[in-house]
mmCIF file of the N, C-alpha and C atoms, coordinates in Angstrom:
data_MODEL
# 
_entry.id   MODEL 
# 
loop_
_atom_site.group_PDB 
_atom_site.id 
_atom_site.type_symbol 
_atom_site.label_atom_id 
_atom_site.label_alt_id 
_atom_site.label_comp_id 
_atom_site.label_asym_id 
_atom_site.label_entity_id 
_atom_site.label_seq_id 
_atom_site.pdbx_PDB_ins_code 
_atom_site.Cartn_x 
_atom_site.Cartn_y 
_atom_site.Cartn_z 
_atom_site.occupancy 
_atom_site.B_iso_or_equiv 
_atom_site.pdbx_formal_charge 
_atom_site.auth_seq_id 
_atom_site.auth_comp_id 
_atom_site.auth_asym_id 
_atom_site.auth_atom_id 
_atom_site.pdbx_PDB_model_num 
ATOM 1   N N  . MET A 1 1  ? 77.613  59.427  123.229 1.00 0.00 ? 1  MET A N  1 
ATOM 2   C CA . MET A 1 1  ? 77.249  60.647  123.898 1.00 0.00 ? 1  MET A CA 1 
ATOM 3   C C  . MET A 1 1  ? 78.151  61.803  123.444 1.00 0.00 ? 1  MET A C  1 
ATOM 4   N N  . ALA A 1 2  ? 79.449  61.576  123.390 1.00 0.00 ? 2  ALA A N  1 
ATOM 5   C CA . ALA A 1 2  ? 80.404  62.611  122.966 1.00 0.00 ? 2  ALA A CA 1 
ATOM 6   C C  . ALA A 1 2  ? 80.149  63.008  121.522 1.00 0.00 ? 2  ALA A C  1 
ATOM 7   N N  . SER A 1 3  ? 79.804  62.031  120.686 1.00 0.00 ? 3  SER A N  1 
ATOM 8   C CA . SER A 1 3  ? 79.522  62.313  119.285 1.00 0.00 ? 3  SER A CA 1 
ATOM 9   C C  . SER A 1 3  ? 78.284  63.207  119.157 1.00 0.00 ? 3  SER A C  1 
ATOM 10  N N  . GLY A 1 4  ? 77.276  62.941  119.938 1.00 0.00 ? 4  GLY A N  1 
ATOM 11  C CA . GLY A 1 4  ? 76.063  63.751  119.917 1.00 0.00 ? 4  GLY A CA 1 
ATOM 12  C C  . GLY A 1 4  ? 76.331  65.162  120.406 1.00 0.00 ? 4  GLY A C  1 
ATOM 13  N N  . LEU A 1 5  ? 77.121  65.274  121.440 1.00 0.00 ? 5  LEU A N  1 
ATOM 14  C CA . LEU A 1 5  ? 77.474  66.590  121.972 1.00 0.00 ? 5  LEU A CA 1 
ATOM 15  C C  . LEU A 1 5  ? 78.279  67.393  120.951 1.00 0.00 ? 5  LEU A C  1 
ATOM 16  N N  . ALA A 1 6  ? 79.218  66.742  120.289 1.00 0.00 ? 6  ALA A N  1 
ATOM 17  C CA . ALA A 1 6  ? 80.014  67.413  119.251 1.00 0.00 ? 6  ALA A CA 1 
ATOM 18  C C  . ALA A 1 6  ? 79.116  67.867  118.107 1.00 0.00 ? 6  ALA A C  1 
ATOM 19  N N  . SER A 1 7  ? 78.143  67.055  117.763 1.00 0.00 ? 7  SER A N  1 
ATOM 20  C CA . SER A 1 7  ? 77.208  67.410  116.699 1.00 0.00 ? 7  SER A CA 1 
ATOM 21  C C  . SER A 1 7  ? 76.373  68.627  117.083 1.00 0.00 ? 7  SER A C  1 
ATOM 22  N N  . VAL A 1 8  ? 75.907  68.658  118.316 1.00 0.00 ? 8  VAL A N  1 
ATOM 23  C CA . VAL A 1 8  ? 75.108  69.789  118.785 1.00 0.00 ? 8  VAL A CA 1 
ATOM 24  C C  . VAL A 1 8  ? 75.951  71.056  118.803 1.00 0.00 ? 8  VAL A C  1 
ATOM 25  N N  . VAL A 1 9  ? 77.164  70.974  119.297 1.00 0.00 ? 9  VAL A N  1 
ATOM 26  C CA . VAL A 1 9  ? 78.052  72.139  119.331 1.00 0.00 ? 9  VAL A CA 1 
ATOM 27  C C  . VAL A 1 9  ? 78.349  72.622  117.923 1.00 0.00 ? 9  VAL A C  1 
ATOM 28  N N  . SER A 1 10 ? 78.591  71.679  117.016 1.00 0.00 ? 10 SER A N  1 
ATOM 29  C CA . SER A 1 10 ? 78.874  72.030  115.629 1.00 0.00 ? 10 SER A CA 1 
ATOM 30  C C  . SER A 1 10 ? 77.675  72.731  114.994 1.00 0.00 ? 10 SER A C  1 
ATOM 31  N N  . THR A 1 11 ? 76.497  72.190  115.214 1.00 0.00 ? 11 THR A N  1 
ATOM 32  C CA . THR A 1 11 ? 75.290  72.801  114.668 1.00 0.00 ? 11 THR A CA 1 
ATOM 33  C C  . THR A 1 11 ? 75.076  74.190  115.257 1.00 0.00 ? 11 THR A C  1 
ATOM 34  N N  . LEU A 1 12 ? 75.308  74.320  116.544 1.00 0.00 ? 12 LEU A N  1 
ATOM 35  C CA . LEU A 1 12 ? 75.162  75.612  117.204 1.00 0.00 ? 12 LEU A CA 1 
ATOM 36  C C  . LEU A 1 12 ? 76.127  76.642  116.631 1.00 0.00 ? 12 LEU A C  1 
ATOM 37  N N  . LEU A 1 13 ? 77.360  76.258  116.405 1.00 0.00 ? 13 LEU A N  1 
ATOM 38  C CA . LEU A 1 13 ? 78.358  77.179  115.850 1.00 0.00 ? 13 LEU A CA 1 
ATOM 39  C C  . LEU A 1 13 ? 78.013  77.591  114.422 1.00 0.00 ? 13 LEU A C  1 
ATOM 40  N N  . VAL A 1 14 ? 77.566  76.650  113.621 1.00 0.00 ? 14 VAL A N  1 
ATOM 41  C CA . VAL A 1 14 ? 77.196  76.967  112.232 1.00 0.00 ? 14 VAL A CA 1 
ATOM 42  C C  . VAL A 1 14 ? 76.003  77.914  112.220 1.00 0.00 ? 14 VAL A C  1 
ATOM 43  N N  . THR A 1 15 ? 75.022  77.645  113.063 1.00 0.00 ? 15 THR A N  1 
ATOM 44  C CA . THR A 1 15 ? 73.841  78.507  113.138 1.00 0.00 ? 15 THR A CA 1 
ATOM 45  C C  . THR A 1 15 ? 74.228  79.903  113.613 1.00 0.00 ? 15 THR A C  1 
ATOM 46  N N  . LEU A 1 16 ? 75.075  79.970  114.608 1.00 0.00 ? 16 LEU A N  1 
ATOM 47  C CA . LEU A 1 16 ? 75.530  81.256  115.123 1.00 0.00 ? 16 LEU A CA 1 
ATOM 48  C C  . LEU A 1 16 ? 76.286  82.034  114.054 1.00 0.00 ? 16 LEU A C  1 
ATOM 49  N N  . ARG A 1 17 ? 77.155  81.346  113.341 1.00 0.00 ? 17 ARG A N  1 
ATOM 50  C CA . ARG A 1 17 ? 77.935  81.993  112.282 1.00 0.00 ? 17 ARG A CA 1 
ATOM 51  C C  . ARG A 1 17 ? 77.029  82.528  111.183 1.00 0.00 ? 17 ARG A C  1 
ATOM 52  N N  . THR A 1 18 ? 76.011  81.760  110.827 1.00 0.00 ? 18 THR A N  1 
ATOM 53  C CA . THR A 1 18 ? 75.085  82.172  109.777 1.00 0.00 ? 18 THR A CA 1 
ATOM 54  C C  . THR A 1 18 ? 74.267  83.382  110.223 1.00 0.00 ? 18 THR A C  1 
ATOM 55  N N  . ASN A 1 19 ? 73.787  83.347  111.445 1.00 0.00 ? 19 ASN A N  1 
ATOM 56  C CA . ASN A 1 19 ? 72.935  84.437  111.918 1.00 0.00 ? 19 ASN A CA 1 
ATOM 57  C C  . ASN A 1 19 ? 73.701  85.720  112.212 1.00 0.00 ? 19 ASN A C  1 
ATOM 58  N N  . VAL A 1 20 ? 74.897  85.617  112.715 1.00 0.00 ? 20 VAL A N  1 
ATOM 59  C CA . VAL A 1 20 ? 75.676  86.804  113.060 1.00 0.00 ? 20 VAL A CA 1 
ATOM 60  C C  . VAL A 1 20 ? 76.336  87.419  111.826 1.00 0.00 ? 20 VAL A C  1 
ATOM 61  N N  . LYS A 1 21 ? 76.622  86.612  110.819 1.00 0.00 ? 21 LYS A N  1 
ATOM 62  C CA . LYS A 1 21 ? 77.194  87.055  109.533 1.00 0.00 ? 21 LYS A CA 1 
ATOM 63  C C  . LYS A 1 21 ? 78.533  87.769  109.712 1.00 0.00 ? 21 LYS A C  1 
ATOM 64  N N  . TYR A 1 22 ? 79.442  87.106  110.385 1.00 0.00 ? 22 TYR A N  1 
ATOM 65  C CA . TYR A 1 22 ? 80.772  87.690  110.608 1.00 0.00 ? 22 TYR A CA 1 
ATOM 66  C C  . TYR A 1 22 ? 81.497  87.979  109.302 1.00 0.00 ? 22 TYR A C  1 
ATOM 67  N N  . ASP A 1 23 ? 81.347  87.093  108.310 1.00 0.00 ? 23 ASP A N  1 
ATOM 68  C CA . ASP A 1 23 ? 82.047  87.304  107.048 1.00 0.00 ? 23 ASP A CA 1 
ATOM 69  C C  . ASP A 1 23 ? 81.555  88.570  106.352 1.00 0.00 ? 23 ASP A C  1 
ATOM 70  N N  . LEU A 1 24 ? 80.258  88.834  106.412 1.00 0.00 ? 24 LEU A N  1 
ATOM 71  C CA . LEU A 1 24 ? 79.708  90.049  105.811 1.00 0.00 ? 24 LEU A CA 1 
ATOM 72  C C  . LEU A 1 24 ? 80.195  91.291  106.559 1.00 0.00 ? 24 LEU A C  1 
ATOM 73  N N  . LYS A 1 25 ? 80.199  91.214  107.876 1.00 0.00 ? 25 LYS A N  1 
ATOM 74  C CA . LYS A 1 25 ? 80.669  92.349  108.676 1.00 0.00 ? 25 LYS A CA 1 
ATOM 75  C C  . LYS A 1 25 ? 82.159  92.606  108.446 1.00 0.00 ? 25 LYS A C  1 
ATOM 76  N N  . ALA A 1 26 ? 82.922  91.560  108.305 1.00 0.00 ? 26 ALA A N  1 
ATOM 77  C CA . ALA A 1 26 ? 84.356  91.727  108.047 1.00 0.00 ? 26 ALA A CA 1 
ATOM 78  C C  . ALA A 1 26 ? 84.583  92.379  106.690 1.00 0.00 ? 26 ALA A C  1 
ATOM 79  N N  . GLU A 1 27 ? 83.805  91.985  105.690 1.00 0.00 ? 27 GLU A N  1 
ATOM 80  C CA . GLU A 1 27 ? 83.931  92.585  104.360 1.00 0.00 ? 27 GLU A CA 1 
ATOM 81  C C  . GLU A 1 27 ? 83.522  94.059  104.392 1.00 0.00 ? 27 GLU A C  1 
ATOM 82  N N  . MET A 1 28 ? 82.464  94.369  105.112 1.00 0.00 ? 28 MET A N  1 
ATOM 83  C CA . MET A 1 28 ? 82.040  95.764  105.238 1.00 0.00 ? 28 MET A CA 1 
ATOM 84  C C  . MET A 1 28 ? 83.124  96.596  105.925 1.00 0.00 ? 28 MET A C  1 
ATOM 85  N N  . PHE A 1 29 ? 83.763  96.022  106.940 1.00 0.00 ? 29 PHE A N  1 
ATOM 86  C CA . PHE A 1 29 ? 84.835  96.731  107.629 1.00 0.00 ? 29 PHE A CA 1 
ATOM 87  C C  . PHE A 1 29 ? 86.013  96.975  106.695 1.00 0.00 ? 29 PHE A C  1 
ATOM 88  N N  . ARG A 1 30 ? 86.377  95.960  105.906 1.00 0.00 ? 30 ARG A N  1 
ATOM 89  C CA . ARG A 1 30 ? 87.494  96.128  104.956 1.00 0.00 ? 30 ARG A CA 1 
ATOM 90  C C  . ARG A 1 30 ? 87.183  97.213  103.933 1.00 0.00 ? 30 ARG A C  1 
ATOM 91  N N  . ASN A 1 31 ? 85.944  97.241  103.441 1.00 0.00 ? 31 ASN A N  1 
ATOM 92  C CA . ASN A 1 31 ? 85.560  98.275  102.479 1.00 0.00 ? 31 ASN A CA 1 
ATOM 93  C C  . ASN A 1 31 ? 85.625  99.660  103.107 1.00 0.00 ? 31 ASN A C  1 
ATOM 94  N N  . ALA A 1 32 ? 85.113  99.789  104.325 1.00 0.00 ? 32 ALA A N  1 
ATOM 95  C CA . ALA A 1 32 ? 85.153  101.085 105.009 1.00 0.00 ? 32 ALA A CA 1 
ATOM 96  C C  . ALA A 1 32 ? 86.590  101.519 105.267 1.00 0.00 ? 32 ALA A C  1 
ATOM 97  N N  . ALA A 1 33 ? 87.436  100.577 105.654 1.00 0.00 ? 33 ALA A N  1 
ATOM 98  C CA . ALA A 1 33 ? 88.847  100.906 105.901 1.00 0.00 ? 33 ALA A CA 1 
ATOM 99  C C  . ALA A 1 33 ? 89.526  101.365 104.613 1.00 0.00 ? 33 ALA A C  1 
ATOM 100 N N  . GLY A 1 34 ? 89.197  100.729 103.507 1.00 0.00 ? 34 GLY A N  1 
ATOM 101 C CA . GLY A 1 34 ? 89.766  101.136 102.215 1.00 0.00 ? 34 GLY A CA 1 
ATOM 102 C C  . GLY A 1 34 ? 89.325  102.540 101.831 1.00 0.00 ? 34 GLY A C  1 
ATOM 103 N N  . GLN A 1 35 ? 88.039  102.843 102.016 1.00 0.00 ? 35 GLN A N  1 
ATOM 104 C CA . GLN A 1 35 ? 87.531  104.175 101.711 1.00 0.00 ? 35 GLN A CA 1 
ATOM 105 C C  . GLN A 1 35 ? 88.171  105.231 102.621 1.00 0.00 ? 35 GLN A C  1 
ATOM 106 N N  . TYR A 1 36 ? 88.336  104.874 103.881 1.00 0.00 ? 36 TYR A N  1 
ATOM 107 C CA . TYR A 1 36 ? 88.982  105.800 104.821 1.00 0.00 ? 36 TYR A CA 1 
ATOM 108 C C  . TYR A 1 36 ? 90.421  106.072 104.384 1.00 0.00 ? 36 TYR A C  1 
ATOM 109 N N  . ARG A 1 37 ? 91.134  105.037 103.978 1.00 0.00 ? 37 ARG A N  1 
ATOM 110 C CA . ARG A 1 37 ? 92.526  105.205 103.553 1.00 0.00 ? 37 ARG A CA 1 
ATOM 111 C C  . ARG A 1 37 ? 92.611  106.117 102.333 1.00 0.00 ? 37 ARG A C  1 
ATOM 112 N N  . ILE A 1 38 ? 91.677  105.948 101.382 1.00 0.00 ? 38 ILE A N  1 
ATOM 113 C CA . ILE A 1 38 ? 91.657  106.808 100.197 1.00 0.00 ? 38 ILE A CA 1 
ATOM 114 C C  . ILE A 1 38 ? 91.424  108.258 100.602 1.00 0.00 ? 38 ILE A C  1 
ATOM 115 N N  . LEU A 1 39 ? 90.457  108.485 101.476 1.00 0.00 ? 39 LEU A N  1 
ATOM 116 C CA . LEU A 1 39 ? 90.153  109.834 101.933 1.00 0.00 ? 39 LEU A CA 1 
ATOM 117 C C  . LEU A 1 39 ? 91.324  110.434 102.701 1.00 0.00 ? 39 LEU A C  1 
ATOM 118 N N  . ALA A 1 40 ? 91.931  109.652 103.574 1.00 0.00 ? 40 ALA A N  1 
ATOM 119 C CA . ALA A 1 40 ? 93.070  110.145 104.351 1.00 0.00 ? 40 ALA A CA 1 
ATOM 120 C C  . ALA A 1 40 ? 94.237  110.501 103.433 1.00 0.00 ? 40 ALA A C  1 
ATOM 121 N N  . THR A 1 41 ? 94.461  109.701 102.404 1.00 0.00 ? 41 THR A N  1 
ATOM 122 C CA . THR A 1 41 ? 95.545  109.978 101.458 1.00 0.00 ? 41 THR A CA 1 
ATOM 123 C C  . THR A 1 41 ? 95.279  111.268 100.696 1.00 0.00 ? 41 THR A C  1 
ATOM 124 N N  . LYS A 1 42 ? 94.034  111.453 100.228 1.00 0.00 ? 42 LYS A N  1 
ATOM 125 C CA . LYS A 1 42 ? 93.683  112.696 99.523  1.00 0.00 ? 42 LYS A CA 1 
ATOM 126 C C  . LYS A 1 42 ? 93.883  113.906 100.440 1.00 0.00 ? 42 LYS A C  1 
ATOM 127 N N  . LEU A 1 43 ? 93.468  113.762 101.679 1.00 0.00 ? 43 LEU A N  1 
ATOM 128 C CA . LEU A 1 43 ? 93.595  114.867 102.629 1.00 0.00 ? 43 LEU A CA 1 
ATOM 129 C C  . LEU A 1 43 ? 95.058  115.192 102.912 1.00 0.00 ? 43 LEU A C  1 
ATOM 130 N N  . GLU A 1 44 ? 95.868  114.174 103.131 1.00 0.00 ? 44 GLU A N  1 
ATOM 131 C CA . GLU A 1 44 ? 97.291  114.404 103.381 1.00 0.00 ? 44 GLU A CA 1 
ATOM 132 C C  . GLU A 1 44 ? 97.950  115.077 102.186 1.00 0.00 ? 44 GLU A C  1 
ATOM 133 N N  . GLU A 1 45 ? 97.593  114.639 100.987 1.00 0.00 ? 45 GLU A N  1 
ATOM 134 C CA . GLU A 1 45 ? 98.171  115.217 99.779  1.00 0.00 ? 45 GLU A CA 1 
ATOM 135 C C  . GLU A 1 45 ? 97.752  116.680 99.632  1.00 0.00 ? 45 GLU A C  1 
ATOM 136 N N  . ARG A 1 46 ? 96.474  116.955 99.890  1.00 0.00 ? 46 ARG A N  1 
ATOM 137 C CA . ARG A 1 46 ? 95.971  118.323 99.739  1.00 0.00 ? 46 ARG A CA 1 
ATOM 138 C C  . ARG A 1 46 ? 96.591  119.252 100.782 1.00 0.00 ? 46 ARG A C  1 
ATOM 139 N N  . VAL A 1 47 ? 96.713  118.812 102.008 1.00 0.00 ? 47 VAL A N  1 
ATOM 140 C CA . VAL A 1 47 ? 97.314  119.643 103.054 1.00 0.00 ? 47 VAL A CA 1 
ATOM 141 C C  . VAL A 1 47 ? 98.784  119.917 102.729 1.00 0.00 ? 47 VAL A C  1 
ATOM 142 N N  . SER A 1 48 ? 99.476  118.914 102.252 1.00 0.00 ? 48 SER A N  1 
ATOM 143 C CA . SER A 1 48 ? 100.877 119.092 101.872 1.00 0.00 ? 48 SER A CA 1 
ATOM 144 C C  . SER A 1 48 ? 101.008 120.103 100.733 1.00 0.00 ? 48 SER A C  1 
ATOM 145 N N  . MET A 1 49 ? 100.133 119.979 99.733  1.00 0.00 ? 49 MET A N  1 
ATOM 146 C CA . MET A 1 49 ? 100.172 120.907 98.608  1.00 0.00 ? 49 MET A CA 1 
ATOM 147 C C  . MET A 1 49 ? 99.826  122.322 99.088  1.00 0.00 ? 49 MET A C  1 
ATOM 148 N N  . HIS A 1 50 ? 98.861  122.424 99.989  1.00 0.00 ? 50 HIS A N  1 
ATOM 149 C CA . HIS A 1 50 ? 98.464  123.723 100.536 1.00 0.00 ? 50 HIS A CA 1 
ATOM 150 C C  . HIS A 1 50 ? 99.645  124.391 101.241 1.00 0.00 ? 50 HIS A C  1 
ATOM 151 N N  . ARG A 1 51 ? 100.332 123.639 102.085 1.00 0.00 ? 51 ARG A N  1 
ATOM 152 C CA . ARG A 1 51 ? 101.502 124.193 102.789 1.00 0.00 ? 51 ARG A CA 1 
ATOM 153 C C  . ARG A 1 51 ? 102.578 124.634 101.806 1.00 0.00 ? 51 ARG A C  1 
ATOM 154 N N  . HIS A 1 52 ? 102.829 123.796 100.805 1.00 0.00 ? 52 HIS A N  1 
ATOM 155 C CA . HIS A 1 52 ? 103.852 124.110 99.815  1.00 0.00 ? 52 HIS A CA 1 
ATOM 156 C C  . HIS A 1 52 ? 103.493 125.394 99.057  1.00 0.00 ? 52 HIS A C  1 
ATOM 157 N N  . LEU A 1 53 ? 102.241 125.500 98.626  1.00 0.00 ? 53 LEU A N  1 
ATOM 158 C CA . LEU A 1 53 ? 101.835 126.683 97.877  1.00 0.00 ? 53 LEU A CA 1 
ATOM 159 C C  . LEU A 1 53 ? 101.903 127.941 98.736  1.00 0.00 ? 53 LEU A C  1 
ATOM 160 N N  . LEU A 1 54 ? 101.471 127.836 99.988  1.00 0.00 ? 54 LEU A N  1 
ATOM 161 C CA . LEU A 1 54 ? 101.536 129.010 100.848 1.00 0.00 ? 54 LEU A CA 1 
ATOM 162 C C  . LEU A 1 54 ? 102.974 129.415 101.133 1.00 0.00 ? 54 LEU A C  1 
ATOM 163 N N  . ASN A 1 55 ? 103.866 128.430 101.281 1.00 0.00 ? 55 ASN A N  1 
ATOM 164 C CA . ASN A 1 55 ? 105.281 128.760 101.477 1.00 0.00 ? 55 ASN A CA 1 
ATOM 165 C C  . ASN A 1 55 ? 105.845 129.458 100.251 1.00 0.00 ? 55 ASN A C  1 
ATOM 166 N N  . GLU A 1 56 ? 105.452 129.006 99.057  1.00 0.00 ? 56 GLU A N  1 
ATOM 167 C CA . GLU A 1 56 ? 105.917 129.653 97.831  1.00 0.00 ? 56 GLU A CA 1 
ATOM 168 C C  . GLU A 1 56 ? 105.427 131.089 97.772  1.00 0.00 ? 56 GLU A C  1 
ATOM 169 N N  . VAL A 1 57 ? 104.153 131.284 98.116  1.00 0.00 ? 57 VAL A N  1 
ATOM 170 C CA . VAL A 1 57 ? 103.588 132.626 98.065  1.00 0.00 ? 57 VAL A CA 1 
ATOM 171 C C  . VAL A 1 57 ? 104.231 133.515 99.117  1.00 0.00 ? 57 VAL A C  1 
ATOM 172 N N  . ASP A 1 58 ? 104.419 132.978 100.328 1.00 0.00 ? 58 ASP A N  1 
ATOM 173 C CA . ASP A 1 58 ? 104.982 133.781 101.423 1.00 0.00 ? 58 ASP A CA 1 
ATOM 174 C C  . ASP A 1 58 ? 106.421 134.178 101.160 1.00 0.00 ? 58 ASP A C  1 
ATOM 175 N N  . THR A 1 59 ? 107.200 133.297 100.571 1.00 0.00 ? 59 THR A N  1 
ATOM 176 C CA . THR A 1 59 ? 108.613 133.588 100.368 1.00 0.00 ? 59 THR A CA 1 
ATOM 177 C C  . THR A 1 59 ? 108.894 134.212 99.008  1.00 0.00 ? 59 THR A C  1 
ATOM 178 N N  . GLY A 1 60 ? 107.873 134.262 98.171  1.00 0.00 ? 60 GLY A N  1 
ATOM 179 C CA . GLY A 1 60 ? 108.073 134.795 96.828  1.00 0.00 ? 60 GLY A CA 1 
ATOM 180 C C  . GLY A 1 60 ? 108.226 136.301 96.822  1.00 0.00 ? 60 GLY A C  1 
ATOM 181 N N  . LEU A 1 61 ? 109.024 136.741 95.898  1.00 0.00 ? 61 LEU A N  1 
ATOM 182 C CA . LEU A 1 61 ? 109.188 138.175 95.702  1.00 0.00 ? 61 LEU A CA 1 
ATOM 183 C C  . LEU A 1 61 ? 108.164 138.619 94.677  1.00 0.00 ? 61 LEU A C  1 
ATOM 184 N N  . GLY A 1 62 ? 107.953 139.876 94.618  1.00 0.00 ? 62 GLY A N  1 
ATOM 185 C CA . GLY A 1 62 ? 107.021 140.378 93.620  1.00 0.00 ? 62 GLY A CA 1 
ATOM 186 C C  . GLY A 1 62 ? 105.944 141.224 94.250  1.00 0.00 ? 62 GLY A C  1 
ATOM 187 N N  . ASP A 1 63 ? 104.932 141.429 93.477  1.00 0.00 ? 63 ASP A N  1 
ATOM 188 C CA . ASP A 1 63 ? 103.838 142.315 93.849  1.00 0.00 ? 63 ASP A CA 1 
ATOM 189 C C  . ASP A 1 63 ? 103.050 141.751 95.033  1.00 0.00 ? 63 ASP A C  1 
ATOM 190 N N  . PRO A 1 64 ? 102.922 142.517 96.114  1.00 0.00 ? 64 PRO A N  1 
ATOM 191 C CA . PRO A 1 64 ? 102.147 142.051 97.273  1.00 0.00 ? 64 PRO A CA 1 
ATOM 192 C C  . PRO A 1 64 ? 100.689 141.782 96.921  1.00 0.00 ? 64 PRO A C  1 
ATOM 193 N N  . LYS A 1 65 ? 100.153 142.536 95.967  1.00 0.00 ? 65 LYS A N  1 
ATOM 194 C CA . LYS A 1 65 ? 98.765  142.325 95.549  1.00 0.00 ? 65 LYS A CA 1 
ATOM 195 C C  . LYS A 1 65 ? 98.602  140.932 94.927  1.00 0.00 ? 65 LYS A C  1 
ATOM 196 N N  . GLN A 1 66 ? 99.564  140.526 94.109  1.00 0.00 ? 66 GLN A N  1 
ATOM 197 C CA . GLN A 1 66 ? 99.511  139.192 93.501  1.00 0.00 ? 66 GLN A CA 1 
ATOM 198 C C  . GLN A 1 66 ? 99.644  138.102 94.566  1.00 0.00 ? 66 GLN A C  1 
ATOM 199 N N  . ARG A 1 67 ? 100.506 138.323 95.559  1.00 0.00 ? 67 ARG A N  1 
ATOM 200 C CA . ARG A 1 67 ? 100.648 137.343 96.642  1.00 0.00 ? 67 ARG A CA 1 
ATOM 201 C C  . ARG A 1 67 ? 99.342  137.227 97.429  1.00 0.00 ? 67 ARG A C  1 
ATOM 202 N N  . HIS A 1 68 ? 98.710  138.374 97.681  1.00 0.00 ? 68 HIS A N  1 
ATOM 203 C CA . HIS A 1 68 ? 97.441  138.361 98.402  1.00 0.00 ? 68 HIS A CA 1 
ATOM 204 C C  . HIS A 1 68 ? 96.372  137.609 97.598  1.00 0.00 ? 68 HIS A C  1 
ATOM 205 N N  . GLU A 1 69 ? 96.316  137.864 96.307  1.00 0.00 ? 69 GLU A N  1 
ATOM 206 C CA . GLU A 1 69 ? 95.350  137.164 95.446  1.00 0.00 ? 69 GLU A CA 1 
ATOM 207 C C  . GLU A 1 69 ? 95.628  135.664 95.428  1.00 0.00 ? 69 GLU A C  1 
ATOM 208 N N  . ALA A 1 70 ? 96.893  135.294 95.420  1.00 0.00 ? 70 ALA A N  1 
ATOM 209 C CA . ALA A 1 70 ? 97.249  133.877 95.449  1.00 0.00 ? 70 ALA A CA 1 
ATOM 210 C C  . ALA A 1 70 ? 96.806  133.238 96.768  1.00 0.00 ? 70 ALA A C  1 
ATOM 211 N N  . HIS A 1 71 ? 96.964  133.964 97.875  1.00 0.00 ? 71 HIS A N  1 
ATOM 212 C CA . HIS A 1 71 ? 96.488  133.471 99.177  1.00 0.00 ? 71 HIS A CA 1 
ATOM 213 C C  . HIS A 1 71 ? 94.984  133.231 99.145  1.00 0.00 ? 71 HIS A C  1 
ATOM 214 N N  . LEU A 1 72 ? 94.254  134.215 98.628  1.00 0.00 ? 72 LEU A N  1 
ATOM 215 C CA . LEU A 1 72 ? 92.804  134.093 98.583  1.00 0.00 ? 72 LEU A CA 1 
ATOM 216 C C  . LEU A 1 72 ? 92.365  132.924 97.696  1.00 0.00 ? 72 LEU A C  1 
ATOM 217 N N  . LYS A 1 73 ? 93.034  132.767 96.564  1.00 0.00 ? 73 LYS A N  1 
ATOM 218 C CA . LYS A 1 73 ? 92.688  131.658 95.668  1.00 0.00 ? 73 LYS A CA 1 
ATOM 219 C C  . LYS A 1 73 ? 92.967  130.318 96.339  1.00 0.00 ? 73 LYS A C  1 
ATOM 220 N N  . GLU A 1 74 ? 94.078  130.203 97.036  1.00 0.00 ? 74 GLU A N  1 
ATOM 221 C CA . GLU A 1 74 ? 94.418  128.950 97.713  1.00 0.00 ? 74 GLU A CA 1 
ATOM 222 C C  . GLU A 1 74 ? 93.415  128.652 98.821  1.00 0.00 ? 74 GLU A C  1 
ATOM 223 N N  . LYS A 1 75 ? 92.994  129.673 99.559  1.00 0.00 ? 75 LYS A N  1 
ATOM 224 C CA . LYS A 1 75 ? 91.973  129.464 100.601 1.00 0.00 ? 75 LYS A CA 1 
ATOM 225 C C  . LYS A 1 75 ? 90.666  128.989 99.982  1.00 0.00 ? 75 LYS A C  1 
ATOM 226 N N  . GLU A 1 76 ? 90.294  129.601 98.876  1.00 0.00 ? 76 GLU A N  1 
ATOM 227 C CA . GLU A 1 76 ? 89.063  129.192 98.189  1.00 0.00 ? 76 GLU A CA 1 
ATOM 228 C C  . GLU A 1 76 ? 89.175  127.757 97.673  1.00 0.00 ? 76 GLU A C  1 
ATOM 229 N N  . ASP A 1 77 ? 90.332  127.420 97.106  1.00 0.00 ? 77 ASP A N  1 
ATOM 230 C CA . ASP A 1 77 ? 90.544  126.045 96.628  1.00 0.00 ? 77 ASP A CA 1 
ATOM 231 C C  . ASP A 1 77 ? 90.467  125.042 97.769  1.00 0.00 ? 77 ASP A C  1 
ATOM 232 N N  . MET A 1 78 ? 90.995  125.410 98.926  1.00 0.00 ? 78 MET A N  1 
ATOM 233 C CA . MET A 1 78 ? 90.973  124.514 100.083 1.00 0.00 ? 78 MET A CA 1 
ATOM 234 C C  . MET A 1 78 ? 89.532  124.302 100.554 1.00 0.00 ? 78 MET A C  1 
ATOM 235 N N  . VAL A 1 79 ? 88.758  125.350 100.615 1.00 0.00 ? 79 VAL A N  1 
ATOM 236 C CA . VAL A 1 79 ? 87.349  125.225 101.015 1.00 0.00 ? 79 VAL A CA 1 
ATOM 237 C C  . VAL A 1 79 ? 86.593  124.365 100.011 1.00 0.00 ? 79 VAL A C  1 
ATOM 238 N N  . ASN A 1 80 ? 86.835  124.584 98.732  1.00 0.00 ? 80 ASN A N  1 
ATOM 239 C CA . ASN A 1 80 ? 86.179  123.759 97.703  1.00 0.00 ? 80 ASN A CA 1 
ATOM 240 C C  . ASN A 1 80 ? 86.566  122.295 97.842  1.00 0.00 ? 80 ASN A C  1 
ATOM 241 N N  . PHE A 1 81 ? 87.809  122.040 98.148  1.00 0.00 ? 81 PHE A N  1 
ATOM 242 C CA . PHE A 1 81 ? 88.270  120.646 98.322  1.00 0.00 ? 81 PHE A CA 1 
ATOM 243 C C  . PHE A 1 81 ? 87.474  119.966 99.438  1.00 0.00 ? 81 PHE A C  1 
ATOM 244 N N  . PHE A 1 82 ? 87.322  120.645 100.569 1.00 0.00 ? 82 PHE A N  1 
ATOM 245 C CA . PHE A 1 82 ? 86.596  120.045 101.691 1.00 0.00 ? 82 PHE A CA 1 
ATOM 246 C C  . PHE A 1 82 ? 85.109  119.916 101.414 1.00 0.00 ? 82 PHE A C  1 
ATOM 247 N N  . ASN A 1 83 ? 84.565  120.818 100.636 1.00 0.00 ? 83 ASN A N  1 
ATOM 248 C CA . ASN A 1 83 ? 83.140  120.738 100.318 1.00 0.00 ? 83 ASN A CA 1 
ATOM 249 C C  . ASN A 1 83 ? 82.833  119.623 99.318  1.00 0.00 ? 83 ASN A C  1 
ATOM 250 N N  . THR A 1 84 ? 83.774  119.294 98.466  1.00 0.00 ? 84 THR A N  1 
ATOM 251 C CA . THR A 1 84 ? 83.520  118.267 97.443  1.00 0.00 ? 84 THR A CA 1 
ATOM 252 C C  . THR A 1 84 ? 84.001  116.888 97.846  1.00 0.00 ? 84 THR A C  1 
ATOM 253 N N  . THR A 1 85 ? 84.856  116.791 98.855  1.00 0.00 ? 85 THR A N  1 
ATOM 254 C CA . THR A 1 85 ? 85.400  115.498 99.226  1.00 0.00 ? 85 THR A CA 1 
ATOM 255 C C  . THR A 1 85 ? 84.588  114.805 100.260 1.00 0.00 ? 85 THR A C  1 
# 
C-alpha cells in the first residue's frame, strides 16, 4: 500500500512539474534579471557621466556661451540616451 501511494505521489509530482514548467520559468526570470542588470548598469554609468560633465561645465571658466551650448548638448545627449535605450 505504501509503495503504491509513493508511486502515485511521485507520478503526481512529475506531472505537476512538467505542466507548470518551473525550470522554464526560472530560466526566463534569470534572463530578465540579466537584462535588467545590464540596463541598470548603463543607466548608472550614464547618470554618473552626466553629473560629471555638468560639474565640469558649471565649474569651468571661459565663455558663458560655450558653457550654455555644452549644457544644451548634454541635455540632448541625455534625451537621446533614454530614447535609444
